[in-house]
C-alpha positions as CSV (number, residue, x, y, z in Angstrom):
1,M,0.0,0.0,0.0
2,I,1.2,3.5,-0.9
3,V,-0.5,6.6,0.6
4,A,0.1,10.1,-0.6
5,L,-0.4,13.2,1.6
6,R,-1.7,16.0,-0.7
7,R,-2.7,19.6,-0.4
8,R,-4.0,22.4,-2.6
9,H,-1.1,24.7,-3.3
10,P,-1.8,28.0,-1.5
11,D,-1.1,30.2,-4.5
12,T,-2.5,28.2,-7.4
13,G,-5.1,25.9,-5.8
14,E,-3.7,23.0,-7.8
15,P,-3.2,19.6,-6.0
16,E,0.4,18.8,-5.0
17,T,1.9,15.8,-3.2
18,L,3.6,16.7,0.0
19,A,4.8,13.1,0.8
20,T,4.2,9.5,0.2
21,F,4.1,6.7,2.8
22,T,5.1,3.1,2.2
23,I,5.7,0.1,4.3
24,G,9.4,-0.8,4.8
25,S,10.8,-4.3,5.0
26,D,10.7,-3.9,8.8
27,G,6.9,-3.4,8.7
28,R,7.1,0.3,9.7
29,A,5.6,3.1,7.7
30,R,8.2,5.2,5.8
31,L,7.7,8.9,5.0
32,E,9.2,10.1,1.7
33,P,8.8,13.8,1.4
34,A,8.3,15.2,-2.1
35,D,10.7,18.0,-1.1
36,A,13.3,17.1,1.5
37,G,13.1,20.7,2.8
38,N,9.5,20.1,3.8
39,R,10.3,17.3,6.2
40,A,9.9,19.4,9.3
41,G,6.6,20.8,8.1
42,I,5.2,17.4,7.4
43,D,6.4,16.2,10.9
44,T,4.5,19.2,12.4
45,I,1.3,18.3,10.5
46,L,1.4,14.7,11.6
47,G,2.5,15.4,15.2
48,D,3.0,12.5,17.6
49,G,0.7,10.2,15.6
50,V,-2.6,9.9,13.9
51,P,-5.9,8.7,15.5
52,D,-7.2,5.4,14.2
53,E,-11.0,4.5,13.9
54,R,-11.1,3.9,17.7
55,G,-9.4,7.1,18.6
56,S,-6.1,5.5,19.6
57,L,-3.0,7.2,18.4
58,V,-1.0,5.2,15.9
59,T,2.5,5.9,14.8
60,P,4.8,4.8,11.9
61,D,5.8,1.9,14.0
62,D,2.3,0.5,13.5
63,G,2.9,0.1,9.8
64,E,-0.2,-0.5,7.7
65,A,-2.5,0.6,10.5
66,Y,-0.8,4.0,10.3
67,L,-1.5,4.3,6.6
68,R,-5.1,3.4,7.1
69,A,-5.3,6.0,9.9
70,L,-3.9,8.6,7.6
71,L,-6.6,7.8,5.0
72,A,-9.3,8.2,7.6
73,A,-7.9,11.3,9.4
74,Y,-7.0,13.4,6.4
75,R,-10.0,13.9,4.2
76,G,-10.3,17.6,3.9
77,S,-10.6,19.8,0.8
78,R,-7.2,21.5,1.3
79,L,-5.2,18.6,2.9
80,W,-6.0,15.0,2.3
81,A,-4.5,11.5,2.1
82,E,-5.3,9.1,-0.7
83,Q,-4.2,5.6,-1.6
84,V,-2.2,5.6,-4.8
85,S,-1.3,1.9,-4.9
């Protein structure tokens, strides 16, 4: 599973990918920023974790559960997550 975190560009309104998330060989979710200079901003957006469907905080250590939580938690019109593969 690959999940992309996307936003509408503040100047143009066009969708852009901020980062993609994949599962590494160790089972953890891996963040791959589209722009390495944006890493701190993405970390700020995601904070200490993402709430799952039960409201429990999941982290990249939770692997696929983290990706599913991203899809559920980020569904806005300006910032959203979507499965791309």
